[in-house]
Every structure is written in structure tokens, then in C-alpha cells.
C-alpha positions as a Markdown table, in Angstrom:
| # | Residue | x | y | z |
|---|---|---|---|---|
| 1 | Met | 99.3 | 166.4 | 89.0 |
| 2 | Ala | 99.6 | 162.5 | 88.7 |
| 3 | Thr | 103.3 | 161.3 | 89.7 |
| 4 | Lys | 105.0 | 158.5 | 87.0 |
| 5 | Lys | 105.5 | 155.9 | 90.0 |
| 6 | Leu | 103.4 | 154.8 | 93.2 |
| 7 | Tyr | 105.7 | 156.1 | 96.1 |
| 8 | Arg | 104.1 | 156.8 | 99.8 |
| 9 | Ser | 103.8 | 160.0 | 100.9 |
| 10 | Pro | 105.9 | 162.0 | 103.7 |
| 11 | Arg | 102.5 | 164.1 | 104.0 |
| 12 | Gly | 100.6 | 161.0 | 104.9 |
| 13 | Lys | 98.6 | 160.4 | 108.2 |
| 14 | Val | 99.2 | 156.6 | 108.8 |
| 15 | Phe | 102.5 | 155.6 | 106.8 |
| 16 | Gly | 101.4 | 157.6 | 103.7 |
| 17 | Val | 100.3 | 155.0 | 101.8 |
| 18 | Ala | 97.0 | 156.5 | 101.2 |
| 19 | Thr | 98.5 | 159.9 | 100.4 |
| 20 | Gly | 100.9 | 158.3 | 97.7 |
| 21 | Leu | 98.0 | 156.3 | 96.2 |
| 22 | Ala | 96.1 | 160.1 | 95.7 |
| 23 | Glu | 99.5 | 161.4 | 94.6 |
| 24 | Trp | 99.7 | 158.2 | 91.9 |
| 25 | Arg | 96.3 | 159.0 | 90.5 |
| 26 | Asp | 96.2 | 162.7 | 91.4 |
| 27 | Leu | 93.0 | 162.3 | 93.4 |
| 28 | Asn | 91.6 | 164.0 | 96.3 |
| 29 | Pro | 93.9 | 162.6 | 99.6 |
| 30 | Asp | 90.6 | 162.8 | 101.9 |
| 31 | Met | 88.5 | 160.5 | 99.4 |
| 32 | Val | 91.5 | 158.2 | 99.1 |
| 33 | Arg | 92.0 | 157.5 | 103.2 |
| 34 | Leu | 87.8 | 157.3 | 103.0 |
| 35 | Ile | 87.6 | 154.6 | 100.4 |
| 36 | Val | 91.0 | 152.8 | 102.2 |
| 37 | Leu | 89.1 | 153.0 | 105.2 |
| 38 | Ile | 86.2 | 151.7 | 104.1 |
| 39 | Val | 88.0 | 148.5 | 102.4 |
| 40 | Val | 89.7 | 148.0 | 105.7 |
| 41 | Leu | 86.6 | 147.8 | 107.6 |
| 42 | Ser | 84.9 | 145.7 | 105.2 |
| 43 | Thr | 87.2 | 143.4 | 104.8 |
| 44 | Gly | 87.7 | 142.9 | 108.1 |
| 45 | Ala | 90.2 | 145.0 | 110.4 |
| 46 | Phe | 92.6 | 142.5 | 111.0 |
| 47 | Pro | 93.3 | 141.2 | 107.2 |
| 48 | Gly | 92.7 | 145.0 | 105.7 |
| 49 | Ala | 95.4 | 146.4 | 108.0 |
| 50 | Leu | 97.4 | 143.7 | 107.5 |
| 51 | Val | 97.1 | 144.7 | 103.7 |
| 52 | Tyr | 97.8 | 148.2 | 104.1 |
| 53 | Leu | 100.9 | 147.7 | 106.5 |
| 54 | Val | 102.1 | 145.0 | 103.9 |
| 55 | Ala | 101.5 | 148.1 | 101.1 |
| 56 | Ala | 103.7 | 150.5 | 103.6 |
| 57 | Leu | 106.3 | 148.3 | 103.9 |
| 58 | Val | 106.6 | 147.4 | 100.1 |
| 59 | Ile | 105.8 | 150.6 | 98.8 |
| 60 | Pro | 109.2 | 152.9 | 98.9 |
| 61 | Met | 109.1 | 156.7 | 100.3 |
| 62 | Asn | 109.2 | 159.4 | 98.1 |
| 63 | Pro | 112.8 | 160.1 | 97.2 |
| 64 | Gly | 111.8 | 163.9 | 97.8 |
| 65 | Tyr | 110.8 | 163.0 | 101.3 |
| 66 | Glu | 114.7 | 163.5 | 102.7 |
| 67 | Thr | 114.5 | 167.3 | 101.9 |
| 68 | Tyr | 110.8 | 167.3 | 103.5 |
| 69 | Glu | 112.1 | 165.0 | 106.7 |
| 70 | Arg | 115.3 | 167.0 | 106.7 |
| 71 | Glu | 113.4 | 170.7 | 107.0 |
| 72 | Tyr | 110.4 | 169.5 | 109.0 |
| 73 | Ser | 112.3 | 167.2 | 111.3 |
| 74 | Lys | 114.1 | 171.2 | 112.8 |
| 75 | Ala | 112.7 | 172.9 | 115.6 |
| 76 | Pro | 109.9 | 175.0 | 114.8 |
| 77 | Glu | 112.3 | 178.2 | 116.1 |
| 78 | Asp | 114.5 | 176.8 | 113.6 |
| 79 | Arg | 112.3 | 176.3 | 110.4 |
| 80 | Arg | 112.2 | 178.2 | 107.6 |
| 81 | Thr | 109.4 | 181.0 | 107.8 |
| 82 | Asp | 107.1 | 182.4 | 105.5 |
| 83 | Glu | 108.4 | 185.6 | 105.1 |
| 84 | Asp | 112.2 | 183.8 | 104.6 |
| 85 | Leu | 110.7 | 182.6 | 101.9 |
| 86 | Leu | 109.3 | 185.6 | 100.5 |
| 87 | Ser | 112.3 | 187.6 | 100.9 |
| 88 | Glu | 114.3 | 185.1 | 99.4 |
| 89 | Tyr | 111.8 | 184.9 | 96.5 |
| 90 | Asn | 112.2 | 188.6 | 96.0 |
| 91 | Arg | 115.8 | 188.6 | 96.0 |
| 92 | Leu | 116.0 | 185.8 | 93.5 |
| 93 | Lys | 113.3 | 188.0 | 91.3 |
| 94 | Lys | 115.5 | 191.3 | 91.9 |
| 95 | Lys | 118.7 | 189.3 | 90.5 |
| 96 | Val | 116.8 | 187.7 | 87.4 |
| 97 | Glu | 115.6 | 191.2 | 86.7 |
| 98 | Lys | 118.8 | 192.8 | 87.0 |
| 99 | Met | 120.0 | 189.9 | 84.6 |
| 100 | Glu | 117.8 | 190.6 | 81.9 |
| 101 | Asn | 118.0 | 194.0 | 82.2 |
| 102 | Asp | 121.7 | 193.9 | 81.8 |
| 103 | Met | 121.4 | 191.6 | 79.1 |
| 104 | Phe | 118.7 | 193.7 | 76.9 |
| 105 | Asn | 121.1 | 196.9 | 77.5 |
| 106 | Lys | 123.6 | 194.9 | 75.8 |
| 107 | Glu | 122.0 | 193.6 | 73.1 |
| 108 | Arg | 120.7 | 197.7 | 72.6 |
| 109 | Asp | 123.4 | 198.5 | 72.6 |
| 110 | Trp | 125.2 | 196.4 | 70.0 |
| 111 | Asp | 122.0 | 197.1 | 68.0 |
| 112 | Asp | 122.9 | 201.3 | 68.3 |
| 113 | Arg | 126.2 | 200.8 | 67.3 |
| 114 | Phe | 125.2 | 199.0 | 64.2 |
| 115 | His | 122.7 | 200.8 | 62.9 |
| 116 | Glu | 124.9 | 204.3 | 63.3 |
| 117 | Gly | 127.4 | 202.7 | 61.3 |
| 118 | Ser | 124.7 | 202.1 | 58.4 |
């Protein structure tokens, strides 16, 4: 999904410029990296690299980066695992299902009361 504003991406390989461009226009990041590499090499290594570095300084980091950085700056043993996320998902799913059942049962109870009086 394309983003509305151009940001550098924390998932990028080198400063996140090419990945940010890819996310901005909903393109394949590997293809954008290849195109950026070809442009940098075709314009001469120094001028192309300079433009890339200026872009890295000018384009802001994605605001969602803090969450990403907070999670991935942790030691690997302190990160949430897939099992942790799955158990959290299942816990929340059960909670929502219980809320839906409670609401449905209350509505059915009121319907039963209404029809008994008819």
C-alpha cells in the first residue's frame, strides 16, 4: 500500500531511502534498490552517492520508526516471538468473542422479553 508522504524506511538496507521510495509508490523494494544503484553508478559514483546521502539527510525517518526501533533494538532473547504474538492474538480474539456473545445474549434476552409480553 502506498503511503501519502515520502519517508525513509527503517527496513531499508542503506539509510532506508530506496525502501522509503518503494513504500511511497507501492513498488518492489529490491527493484527500486537496483534502479537507484544503476542511477548512482551511471552518474558517477561520487555525484550519485552524494545525492543519495543528501536524500538520506533531507527525507525524514518514518514516524513509526520509534516502535520498530524499540522492538528491534532489544536483545534477541527479549524480543517478542511469533508464539508470543500468536498467544496475544488468541487472547484478544477470545475476549472479543466473549464480548460479542454477551452482547448477543443480552439482545436475545430483550427480544424474548418483548415477545413474551405480546
